[in-house]
N, CA, C, O and the ligand as a Tripos MOL2 file, in Angstrom:
@<TRIPOS>MOLECULE
protein
  269   267    68     0     0
PROTEIN
NO_CHARGES

@<TRIPOS>ATOM
      1 N          39.3650  222.8640  111.4020 N.3       1 MET1
      2 CA         38.8960  222.1630  110.1660 C.3       1 MET1
      3 C          37.4330  221.9260  110.2930 C.2       1 MET1
      4 O          36.9790  221.2700  111.2300 O.2       1 MET1
      5 N          36.6520  222.4760  109.3210 N.am      2 SER2
      6 CA         35.1690  222.3190  109.4020 C.3       2 SER2
      7 C          34.6860  220.8680  109.1630 C.2       2 SER2
      8 O          35.3970  220.0550  108.5720 O.2       2 SER2
      9 N          33.5470  220.5890  109.6040 N.am      3 GLN3
     10 CA         33.0540  219.2430  109.5390 C.3       3 GLN3
     11 C          32.7410  218.8820  108.0510 C.2       3 GLN3
     12 O          32.3270  219.7100  107.2400 O.2       3 GLN3
     13 N          32.9740  217.5920  107.7770 N.am      4 GLN4
     14 CA         32.7090  217.0210  106.3630 C.3       4 GLN4
     15 C          31.4560  216.2520  106.4880 C.2       4 GLN4
     16 O          31.1520  215.5940  107.4830 O.2       4 GLN4
     17 N          30.7290  216.3790  105.3840 N.am      5 TYR5
     18 CA         29.5480  215.5240  105.2060 C.3       5 TYR5
     19 C          29.7210  214.6870  103.9230 C.2       5 TYR5
     20 O          30.5220  214.9930  103.0400 O.2       5 TYR5
     21 N          28.9470  213.6550  103.8830 N.am      6 LYS6
     22 CA         29.0670  212.8200  102.7050 C.3       6 LYS6
     23 C          27.6700  212.4440  102.1980 C.2       6 LYS6
     24 O          26.6810  212.5550  102.9230 O.2       6 LYS6
     25 N          27.6090  211.9960  100.9380 N.am      7 PRO7
     26 CA         26.2640  211.6630  100.4070 C.3       7 PRO7
     27 C          25.4040  210.8520  101.2580 C.2       7 PRO7
     28 O          25.8490  209.8290  101.7800 O.2       7 PRO7
     29 N          24.1660  211.2500  101.4400 N.am      8 GLY8
     30 CA         23.2750  210.5150  102.2720 C.3       8 GLY8
     31 C          23.1240  211.2100  103.7270 C.2       8 GLY8
     32 O          22.1150  211.0400  104.4100 O.2       8 GLY8
     33 N          24.1890  211.9880  104.1280 N.am      9 ASP9
     34 CA         24.0200  212.6930  105.2970 C.3       9 ASP9
     35 C          22.8720  213.8510  105.1780 C.2       9 ASP9
     36 O          22.5880  214.3420  104.0860 O.2       9 ASP9
     37 N          22.3010  214.2040  106.2710 N.am     10 LYS10
     38 CA         21.3070  215.2780  106.2910 C.3      10 LYS10
     39 C          22.0280  216.6220  106.2710 C.2      10 LYS10
     40 O          23.0180  216.8240  106.9740 O.2      10 LYS10
     41 N          21.5150  217.5270  105.4570 N.am     11 VAL11
     42 CA         22.0700  218.8590  105.4040 C.3      11 VAL11
     43 C          21.7270  219.6560  106.6480 C.2      11 VAL11
     44 O          20.5440  219.9150  106.8700 O.2      11 VAL11
     45 N          22.7220  220.0790  107.5100 N.am     12 PRO12
     46 CA         22.3490  220.6010  108.7490 C.3      12 PRO12
     47 C          21.7860  222.0610  108.6560 C.2      12 PRO12
     48 O          20.8830  222.4650  109.3880 O.2      12 PRO12
     49 N          22.3630  222.7700  107.7490 N.am     13 LYS13
     50 CA         21.9720  224.2520  107.5070 C.3      13 LYS13
     51 C          21.9250  224.5410  106.1050 C.2      13 LYS13
     52 O          22.7490  224.0340  105.3450 O.2      13 LYS13
     53 N          21.0290  225.3130  105.7020 N.am     14 SER14
     54 CA         21.0180  225.7490  104.1940 C.3      14 SER14
     55 C          22.2520  226.7190  104.0700 C.2      14 SER14
     56 O          22.6840  227.4330  104.9750 O.2      14 SER14
     57 N          22.7280  226.6230  102.8310 N.am     15 GLY15
     58 CA         23.8220  227.4170  102.5490 C.3      15 GLY15
     59 C          24.7320  226.9870  101.4470 C.2      15 GLY15
     60 O          24.3210  226.1480  100.6450 O.2      15 GLY15
     61 N          25.9190  227.4820  101.3350 N.am     16 ILE16
     62 CA         26.8490  227.1500  100.2500 C.3      16 ILE16
     63 C          27.7490  226.1530  100.8020 C.2      16 ILE16
     64 O          28.3590  226.3370  101.8550 O.2      16 ILE16
     65 N          27.8450  225.0110  100.0430 N.am     17 TYR17
     66 CA         28.8860  224.0200  100.4530 C.3      17 TYR17
     67 C          29.8800  223.8360   99.4360 C.2      17 TYR17
     68 O          29.5780  224.0600   98.2640 O.2      17 TYR17
     69 N          31.1520  223.4160   99.7840 N.am     18 ARG18
     70 CA         32.2290  223.1050   98.8440 C.3      18 ARG18
     71 C          32.1790  221.6750   98.6390 C.2      18 ARG18
     72 O          32.1110  220.9300   99.6160 O.2      18 ARG18
     73 N          32.2070  221.2200   97.4520 N.am     19 VAL19
     74 CA         32.1860  219.7350   97.1970 C.3      19 VAL19
     75 C          33.5380  219.4040   96.7180 C.2      19 VAL19
     76 O          34.0190  219.9490   95.7250 O.2      19 VAL19
     77 N          34.1660  218.5010   97.4280 N.am     20 THR20
     78 CA         35.5260  217.9430   97.1180 C.3      20 THR20
     79 C          35.4390  216.5970   96.6780 C.2      20 THR20
     80 O          34.9170  215.7220   97.3690 O.2      20 THR20
     81 N          35.9830  216.3720   95.4310 N.am     21 HIS21
     82 CA         36.0160  215.0680   94.8460 C.3      21 HIS21
     83 C          37.3540  214.4080   94.9960 C.2      21 HIS21
     84 O          38.2730  215.0300   95.5280 O.2      21 HIS21
     85 N          37.5160  213.1880   94.5610 N.am     22 ASP22
     86 CA         38.7800  212.4620   94.6360 C.3      22 ASP22
     87 C          39.7020  213.0960   93.7610 C.2      22 ASP22
     88 O          39.2280  213.8400   92.9020 O.2      22 ASP22
     89 N          41.0340  212.9270   93.8240 N.am     23 SER23
     90 CA         42.0840  213.6170   93.1280 C.3      23 SER23
     91 C          41.9850  213.2530   91.6090 C.2      23 SER23
     92 O          42.4890  214.0030   90.7730 O.2      23 SER23
     93 N          41.3680  212.1620   91.2690 N.am     24 GLN24
     94 CA         41.3090  211.7410   89.8270 C.3      24 GLN24
     95 C          40.1800  212.2760   89.1250 C.2      24 GLN24
     96 O          40.0850  212.1610   87.9030 O.2      24 GLN24
     97 N          39.2150  212.9240   89.9100 N.am     25 HIS25
     98 CA         38.0000  213.3440   89.3210 C.3      25 HIS25
     99 C          38.0720  214.8300   88.9730 C.2      25 HIS25
    100 O          39.0870  215.3060   88.4660 O.2      25 HIS25
    101 N          37.0390  215.5250   89.2370 N.am     26 VAL26
    102 CA         36.9930  216.9700   88.8790 C.3      26 VAL26
    103 C          37.3450  217.7860   90.0940 C.2      26 VAL26
    104 O          37.2790  217.3740   91.2520 O.2      26 VAL26
    105 N          37.7330  219.0060   89.7070 N.am     27 GLN27
    106 CA         38.0340  219.9840   90.6760 C.3      27 GLN27
    107 C          36.9730  220.3050   91.6100 C.2      27 GLN27
    108 O          35.8030  220.1780   91.2490 O.2      27 GLN27
    109 N          37.2860  220.7360   92.8570 N.am     28 GLU28
    110 CA         36.1830  221.1390   93.8700 C.3      28 GLU28
    111 C          35.3660  222.3380   93.2950 C.2      28 GLU28
    112 O          35.8290  223.1880   92.5340 O.2      28 GLU28
    113 N          34.1580  222.2910   93.7390 N.am     29 HIS29
    114 CA         33.2080  223.3550   93.3490 C.3      29 HIS29
    115 C          32.2580  223.6410   94.4460 C.2      29 HIS29
    116 O          32.2740  222.9520   95.4670 O.2      29 HIS29
    117 N          31.3950  224.6670   94.2790 N.am     30 GLU30
    118 CA         30.4700  224.9990   95.2950 C.3      30 GLU30
    119 C          29.0300  224.7800   94.8850 C.2      30 GLU30
    120 O          28.6800  225.0020   93.7260 O.2      30 GLU30
    121 N          28.1880  224.3490   95.8090 N.am     31 VAL31
    122 CA         26.7630  224.1490   95.4770 C.3      31 VAL31
    123 C          25.9790  224.7620   96.6860 C.2      31 VAL31
    124 O          26.5440  225.0150   97.7500 O.2      31 VAL31
    125 N          24.6530  224.9840   96.4670 N.am     32 THR32
    126 CA         23.7840  225.3720   97.4650 C.3      32 THR32
    127 C          23.0000  224.1880   97.9050 C.2      32 THR32
    128 O          22.4650  223.4780   97.0540 O.2      32 THR32
    129 N          22.8870  223.9090   99.2380 N.am     33 CYS33
    130 CA         22.2290  222.8190   99.7600 C.3      33 CYS33
    131 C          21.0400  223.3580  100.7730 C.2      33 CYS33
    132 O          21.2240  224.3590  101.4650 O.2      33 CYS33
    133 N          19.9970  222.7260  100.7980 N.am     34 VAL34
    134 CA         18.9070  223.1830  101.5960 C.3      34 VAL34
    135 C          18.7170  222.3110  102.8200 C.2      34 VAL34
    136 O          18.7110  221.0840  102.7240 O.2      34 VAL34
    137 N          18.5690  222.9190  103.9200 N.am     35 CYS35
    138 CA         18.3690  222.2570  105.2830 C.3      35 CYS35
    139 C          17.3460  221.1960  105.2480 C.2      35 CYS35
    140 O          16.2680  221.3860  104.6860 O.2      35 CYS35
    141 N          17.6510  220.0730  105.8360 N.am     36 ASN36
    142 CA         16.9070  218.7990  106.0160 C.3      36 ASN36
    143 C          16.7410  218.0270  104.7600 C.2      36 ASN36
    144 O          16.0640  216.9990  104.7850 O.2      36 ASN36
    145 N          17.3290  218.4550  103.6070 N.am     37 GLU37
    146 CA         17.4650  217.4540  102.5130 C.3      37 GLU37
    147 C          18.6850  216.6360  102.8180 C.2      37 GLU37
    148 O          19.3550  216.8730  103.8230 O.2      37 GLU37
    149 N          18.9930  215.6600  101.9610 N.am     38 THR38
    150 CA         20.2610  214.8950  102.1340 C.3      38 THR38
    151 C          21.1450  215.3250  101.0580 C.2      38 THR38
    152 O          20.7120  215.7200   99.9750 O.2      38 THR38
    153 N          22.5110  215.2410  101.3810 N.am     39 PHE39
    154 CA         23.5440  215.5030  100.3340 C.3      39 PHE39
    155 C          23.4370  214.3410   99.3530 C.2      39 PHE39
    156 O          23.6080  213.1880   99.7470 O.2      39 PHE39
    157 N          23.1580  214.6240   98.0900 N.am     40 PRO40
    158 CA         22.9840  213.6420   97.1130 C.3      40 PRO40
    159 C          24.2250  212.9210   96.6230 C.2      40 PRO40
    160 O          25.2930  213.5250   96.5250 O.2      40 PRO40
    161 N          24.0930  211.5660   96.2950 N.am     41 PRO41
    162 CA         25.1530  210.9920   95.5290 C.3      41 PRO41
    163 C          25.1130  211.5710   94.1230 C.2      41 PRO41
    164 O          24.1100  212.1320   93.6810 O.2      41 PRO41
    165 N          26.2050  211.4190   93.4600 N.am     42 ARG42
    166 CA         26.3350  211.9210   92.0760 C.3      42 ARG42
    167 C          26.6590  210.8680   91.1750 C.2      42 ARG42
    168 O          27.5170  210.0510   91.5090 O.2      42 ARG42
    169 N          26.0430  210.7780   89.9990 N.am     43 ASN43
    170 CA         26.4340  209.7570   89.0460 C.3      43 ASN43
    171 C          27.8150  209.8690   88.6480 C.2      43 ASN43
    172 O          28.2370  210.9700   88.2930 O.2      43 ASN43
    173 N          28.5890  208.8310   88.6670 N.am     44 GLY44
    174 CA         29.9690  208.9690   88.3150 C.3      44 GLY44
    175 C          30.9280  209.1480   89.4670 C.2      44 GLY44
    176 O          32.1360  208.9420   89.3590 O.2      44 GLY44
    177 N          30.3060  209.5590   90.6220 N.am     45 CYS45
    178 CA         31.2180  209.9600   91.7260 C.3      45 CYS45
    179 C          31.1690  208.7630   92.7750 C.2      45 CYS45
    180 O          32.0070  208.6950   93.6750 O.2      45 CYS45
    181 N          30.1980  207.8620   92.6310 N.am     46 GLY46
    182 CA         30.1750  206.9440   93.8100 C.3      46 GLY46
    183 C          29.8840  207.6740   95.0510 C.2      46 GLY46
    184 O          29.0360  208.5660   95.0800 O.2      46 GLY46
    185 N          30.6200  207.2890   96.1560 N.am     47 ARG47
    186 CA         30.2920  207.9080   97.4330 C.3      47 ARG47
    187 C          31.5650  208.8010   97.8150 C.2      47 ARG47
    188 O          31.7250  209.0800   99.0030 O.2      47 ARG47
    189 N          32.3490  209.1970   96.9910 N.am     48 HIS48
    190 CA         33.4850  209.8530   97.4150 C.3      48 HIS48
    191 C          33.3250  211.3780   97.6490 C.2      48 HIS48
    192 O          34.1190  211.9780   98.3730 O.2      48 HIS48
    193 N          32.3130  211.9850   97.0430 N.am     49 PRO49
    194 CA         32.2470  213.5050   97.3790 C.3      49 PRO49
    195 C          32.1730  213.7870   98.8000 C.2      49 PRO49
    196 O          31.5270  213.0690   99.5630 O.2      49 PRO49
    197 N          32.8680  214.8970   99.2060 N.am     50 ARG50
    198 CA         32.6870  215.4170  100.6610 C.3      50 ARG50
    199 C          32.2200  216.8300  100.5990 C.2      50 ARG50
    200 O          32.6680  217.6320   99.7800 O.2      50 ARG50
    201 N          31.3220  217.1120  101.4690 N.am     51 PHE51
    202 CA         30.7750  218.4950  101.5440 C.3      51 PHE51
    203 C          31.1730  219.1360  102.7480 C.2      51 PHE51
    204 O          31.0380  218.5610  103.8280 O.2      51 PHE51
    205 N          31.7180  220.4330  102.6430 N.am     52 THR52
    206 CA         32.0380  221.1800  103.7580 C.3      52 THR52
    207 C          31.2530  222.4880  103.6610 C.2      52 THR52
    208 O          30.9970  222.9420  102.5460 O.2      52 THR52
    209 N          30.8650  223.1050  104.7540 N.am     53 SER53
    210 CA         30.1510  224.3820  104.6890 C.3      53 SER53
    211 C          31.0630  225.5300  104.3890 C.2      53 SER53
    212 O          32.1390  225.6520  104.9750 O.2      53 SER53
    213 N          30.6450  226.3670  103.4870 N.am     54 VAL54
    214 CA         31.3880  227.5990  103.1800 C.3      54 VAL54
    215 C          30.7230  228.7910  103.8390 C.2      54 VAL54
    216 O          31.3490  229.6180  104.5020 O.2      54 VAL54
    217 N          29.4330  228.8310  103.6210 N.am     55 ARG55
    218 CA         28.7580  230.0470  104.1880 C.3      55 ARG55
    219 C          27.2500  229.5470  104.4390 C.2      55 ARG55
    220 O          26.6650  228.8670  103.5940 O.2      55 ARG55
    221 N          26.7220  229.8870  105.5280 N.am     56 GLN56
    222 CA         25.3500  229.4330  105.8460 C.3      56 GLN56
    223 C          24.4530  230.5760  105.3850 C.2      56 GLN56
    224 O          24.8390  231.7360  105.5310 O.2      56 GLN56
    225 N          23.2940  230.3020  104.8450 N.am     57 ALA57
    226 CA         22.2390  231.2510  104.4510 C.3      57 ALA57
    227 C          20.9570  230.6510  104.4730 C.2      57 ALA57
    228 O          20.7230  229.6920  103.7380 O.2      57 ALA57
    229 N          20.0170  231.1590  105.3140 N.am     58 LYS58
    230 CA         18.6920  230.6530  105.4880 C.3      58 LYS58
    231 C          18.0990  230.5960  104.1910 C.2      58 LYS58
    232 O          18.2240  231.5080  103.3740 O.2      58 LYS58
    233 N          17.3800  229.4250  103.9590 N.am     59 HIS59
    234 CA         16.4620  229.4180  102.7140 C.3      59 HIS59
    235 C          15.3130  230.3790  102.7770 C.2      59 HIS59
    236 O          14.6380  230.4800  103.8010 O.2      59 HIS59
    237 N          15.0840  231.0730  101.7210 N.am     60 ILE60
    238 CA         14.0950  232.2270  101.8130 C.3      60 ILE60
    239 C          12.7430  231.7180  102.2910 C.2      60 ILE60
    240 O          12.0150  232.4850  102.9200 O.2      60 ILE60
    241 N          12.3510  230.4240  102.0200 N.am     61 ARG61
    242 CA         11.1300  229.9610  102.4700 C.3      61 ARG61
    243 C          11.0310  229.8050  103.9490 C.2      61 ARG61
    244 O           9.9390  229.7630  104.5170 O.2      61 ARG61
    245 N          12.1890  229.7180  104.5790 N.am     62 ASN62
    246 CA         12.1890  229.5570  105.9480 C.3      62 ASN62
    247 C          12.5390  230.8600  106.7870 C.2      62 ASN62
    248 O          12.6430  230.8460  108.0140 O.2      62 ASN62
    249 N          12.6970  231.8980  106.0580 N.am     63 HIS63
    250 CA         13.1390  233.1760  106.6470 C.3      63 HIS63
    251 C          11.8610  233.9090  107.1680 C.2      63 HIS63
    252 O          10.8740  234.0170  106.4410 O.2      63 HIS63
    253 N          11.8920  234.3690  108.3330 N.am     64 GLU64
    254 CA         10.8430  234.9990  109.0660 C.3      64 GLU64
    255 C          10.2820  236.1760  108.2800 C.2      64 GLU64
    256 O           9.0910  236.4840  108.3280 O.2      64 GLU64
    257 N          11.2250  236.8420  107.5290 N.am     65 ASN65
    258 CA         10.7790  238.0090  106.7150 C.3      65 ASN65
    259 C           9.9860  237.7610  105.5670 C.2      65 ASN65
    260 O           9.4440  238.6730  104.9430 O.2      65 ASN65
    261 N           9.8890  236.4550  105.2330 N.am     66 PHE66
    262 CA          9.2280  236.1520  103.8360 C.3      66 PHE66
    263 C           8.0730  235.2140  104.1260 C.2      66 PHE66
    264 O           7.5970  234.5350  103.2170 O.2      66 PHE66
    265 N           7.6280  235.1580  105.3110 N.am     67 LYS67
    266 CA          6.4390  234.2270  105.5850 C.3      67 LYS67
    267 C           5.1380  235.0320  105.4140 C.2      67 LYS67
    268 O           4.0480  234.4860  105.5860 O.2      67 LYS67
    269 ZN         33.4560  213.0720   91.8920 Zn       68 ZN68
@<TRIPOS>BOND
     1     1     2 1
     2     2     3 1
     3     3     4 2
     4     3     5 am
     5     5     6 1
     6     6     7 1
     7     7     8 2
     8     7     9 am
     9     9    10 1
    10    10    11 1
    11    11    12 2
    12    11    13 am
    13    13    14 1
    14    14    15 1
    15    15    16 2
    16    15    17 am
    17    17    18 1
    18    18    19 1
    19    19    20 2
    20    19    21 am
    21    21    22 1
    22    22    23 1
    23    23    24 2
    24    23    25 am
    25    25    26 1
    26    26    27 1
    27    27    28 2
    28    27    29 am
    29    29    30 1
    30    30    31 1
    31    31    32 2
    32    31    33 am
    33    33    34 1
    34    34    35 1
    35    35    36 2
    36    35    37 am
    37    37    38 1
    38    38    39 1
    39    39    40 2
    40    39    41 am
    41    41    42 1
    42    42    43 1
    43    43    44 2
    44    43    45 am
    45    45    46 1
    46    46    47 1
    47    47    48 2
    48    47    49 am
    49    49    50 1
    50    50    51 1
    51    51    52 2
    52    51    53 am
    53    53    54 1
    54    54    55 1
    55    55    56 2
    56    55    57 am
    57    57    58 1
    58    58    59 1
    59    59    60 2
    60    59    61 am
    61    61    62 1
    62    62    63 1
    63    63    64 2
    64    63    65 am
    65    65    66 1
    66    66    67 1
    67    67    68 2
    68    67    69 am
    69    69    70 1
    70    70    71 1
    71    71    72 2
    72    71    73 am
    73    73    74 1
    74    74    75 1
    75    75    76 2
    76    75    77 am
    77    77    78 1
    78    78    79 1
    79    79    80 2
    80    79    81 am
    81    81    82 1
    82    82    83 1
    83    83    84 2
    84    83    85 am
    85    85    86 1
    86    86    87 1
    87    87    88 2
    88    87    89 am
    89    89    90 1
    90    90    91 1
    91    91    92 2
    92    91    93 am
    93    93    94 1
    94    94    95 1
    95    95    96 2
    96    95    97 am
    97    97    98 1
    98    98    99 1
    99    99   100 2
   100    99   101 am
   101   101   102 1
   102   102   103 1
   103   103   104 2
   104   103   105 am
   105   105   106 1
   106   106   107 1
   107   107   108 2
   108   107   109 am
   109   109   110 1
   110   110   111 1
   111   111   112 2
   112   111   113 am
   113   113   114 1
   114   114   115 1
   115   115   116 2
   116   115   117 am
   117   117   118 1
   118   118   119 1
   119   119   120 2
   120   119   121 am
   121   121   122 1
   122   122   123 1
   123   123   124 2
   124   123   125 am
   125   125   126 1
   126   126   127 1
   127   127   128 2
   128   127   129 am
   129   129   130 1
   130   130   131 1
   131   131   132 2
   132   131   133 am
   133   133   134 1
   134   134   135 1
   135   135   136 2
   136   135   137 am
   137   137   138 1
   138   138   139 1
   139   139   140 2
   140   139   141 am
   141   141   142 1
   142   142   143 1
   143   143   144 2
   144   143   145 am
   145   145   146 1
   146   146   147 1
   147   147   148 2
   148   147   149 am
   149   149   150 1
   150   150   151 1
   151   151   152 2
   152   151   153 am
   153   153   154 1
   154   154   155 1
   155   155   156 2
   156   155   157 am
   157   157   158 1
   158   158   159 1
   159   159   160 2
   160   159   161 am
   161   161   162 1
   162   162   163 1
   163   163   164 2
   164   163   165 am
   165   165   166 1
   166   166   167 1
   167   167   168 2
   168   167   169 am
   169   169   170 1
   170   170   171 1
   171   171   172 2
   172   171   173 am
   173   173   174 1
   174   174   175 1
   175   175   176 2
   176   175   177 am
   177   177   178 1
   178   178   179 1
   179   179   180 2
   180   179   181 am
   181   181   182 1
   182   182   183 1
   183   183   184 2
   184   183   185 am
   185   185   186 1
   186   186   187 1
   187   187   188 2
   188   187   189 am
   189   189   190 1
   190   190   191 1
   191   191   192 2
   192   191   193 am
   193   193   194 1
   194   194   195 1
   195   195   196 2
   196   195   197 am
   197   197   198 1
   198   198   199 1
   199   199   200 2
   200   199   201 am
   201   201   202 1
   202   202   203 1
   203   203   204 2
   204   203   205 am
   205   205   206 1
   206   206   207 1
   207   207   208 2
   208   207   209 am
   209   209   210 1
   210   210   211 1
   211   211   212 2
   212   211   213 am
   213   213   214 1
   214   214   215 1
   215   215   216 2
   216   215   217 am
   217   217   218 1
   218   218   219 1
   219   219   220 2
   220   219   221 am
   221   221   222 1
   222   222   223 1
   223   223   224 2
   224   223   225 am
   225   225   226 1
   226   226   227 1
   227   227   228 2
   228   227   229 am
   229   229   230 1
   230   230   231 1
   231   231   232 2
   232   231   233 am
   233   233   234 1
   234   234   235 1
   235   235   236 2
   236   235   237 am
   237   237   238 1
   238   238   239 1
   239   239   240 2
   240   239   241 am
   241   241   242 1
   242   242   243 1
   243   243   244 2
   244   243   245 am
   245   245   246 1
   246   246   247 1
   247   247   248 2
   248   247   249 am
   249   249   250 1
   250   250   251 1
   251   251   252 2
   252   251   253 am
   253   253   254 1
   254   254   255 1
   255   255   256 2
   256   255   257 am
   257   257   258 1
   258   258   259 1
   259   259   260 2
   260   259   261 am
   261   261   262 1
   262   262   263 1
   263   263   264 2
   264   263   265 am
   265   265   266 1
   266   266   267 1
   267   267   268 2
@<TRIPOS>SUBSTRUCTURE
     1 MET1         2 RESIDUE 1 A MET
     2 SER2         6 RESIDUE 1 A SER
     3 GLN3        10 RESIDUE 1 A GLN
     4 GLN4        14 RESIDUE 1 A GLN
     5 TYR5        18 RESIDUE 1 A TYR
     6 LYS6        22 RESIDUE 1 A LYS
     7 PRO7        26 RESIDUE 1 A PRO
     8 GLY8        30 RESIDUE 1 A GLY
     9 ASP9        34 RESIDUE 1 A ASP
    10 LYS10       38 RESIDUE 1 A LYS
    11 VAL11       42 RESIDUE 1 A VAL
    12 PRO12       46 RESIDUE 1 A PRO
    13 LYS13       50 RESIDUE 1 A LYS
    14 SER14       54 RESIDUE 1 A SER
    15 GLY15       58 RESIDUE 1 A GLY
    16 ILE16       62 RESIDUE 1 A ILE
    17 TYR17       66 RESIDUE 1 A TYR
    18 ARG18       70 RESIDUE 1 A ARG
    19 VAL19       74 RESIDUE 1 A VAL
    20 THR20       78 RESIDUE 1 A THR
    21 HIS21       82 RESIDUE 1 A HIS
    22 ASP22       86 RESIDUE 1 A ASP
    23 SER23       90 RESIDUE 1 A SER
    24 GLN24       94 RESIDUE 1 A GLN
    25 HIS25       98 RESIDUE 1 A HIS
    26 VAL26      102 RESIDUE 1 A VAL
    27 GLN27      106 RESIDUE 1 A GLN
    28 GLU28      110 RESIDUE 1 A GLU
    29 HIS29      114 RESIDUE 1 A HIS
    30 GLU30      118 RESIDUE 1 A GLU
    31 VAL31      122 RESIDUE 1 A VAL
    32 THR32      126 RESIDUE 1 A THR
    33 CYS33      130 RESIDUE 1 A CYS
    34 VAL34      134 RESIDUE 1 A VAL
    35 CYS35      138 RESIDUE 1 A CYS
    36 ASN36      142 RESIDUE 1 A ASN
    37 GLU37      146 RESIDUE 1 A GLU
    38 THR38      150 RESIDUE 1 A THR
    39 PHE39      154 RESIDUE 1 A PHE
    40 PRO40      158 RESIDUE 1 A PRO
    41 PRO41      162 RESIDUE 1 A PRO
    42 ARG42      166 RESIDUE 1 A ARG
    43 ASN43      170 RESIDUE 1 A ASN
    44 GLY44      174 RESIDUE 1 A GLY
    45 CYS45      178 RESIDUE 1 A CYS
    46 GLY46      182 RESIDUE 1 A GLY
    47 ARG47      186 RESIDUE 1 A ARG
    48 HIS48      190 RESIDUE 1 A HIS
    49 PRO49      194 RESIDUE 1 A PRO
    50 ARG50      198 RESIDUE 1 A ARG
    51 PHE51      202 RESIDUE 1 A PHE
    52 THR52      206 RESIDUE 1 A THR
    53 SER53      210 RESIDUE 1 A SER
    54 VAL54      214 RESIDUE 1 A VAL
    55 ARG55      218 RESIDUE 1 A ARG
    56 GLN56      222 RESIDUE 1 A GLN
    57 ALA57      226 RESIDUE 1 A ALA
    58 LYS58      230 RESIDUE 1 A LYS
    59 HIS59      234 RESIDUE 1 A HIS
    60 ILE60      238 RESIDUE 1 A ILE
    61 ARG61      242 RESIDUE 1 A ARG
    62 ASN62      246 RESIDUE 1 A ASN
    63 HIS63      250 RESIDUE 1 A HIS
    64 GLU64      254 RESIDUE 1 A GLU
    65 ASN65      258 RESIDUE 1 A ASN
    66 PHE66      262 RESIDUE 1 A PHE
    67 LYS67      266 RESIDUE 1 A LYS
    68 ZN68       269 GROUP 0 **** ****
């Protein structure tokens, strides 16, 4: 089981994350998060969303080929 992150946690790696809400809310969906930012809280969600890494992808600004 992959590690879960919650709003306020630091994003460890840039990439695609799956956002899981509580069962009464919306279906899970995917977002792109950028390394060293924090997973944001969302209006209407409180602190329930959980983020799990789906696929890591370096941000283009940090990639050695684009410097
Ligand atoms: Zn929610």
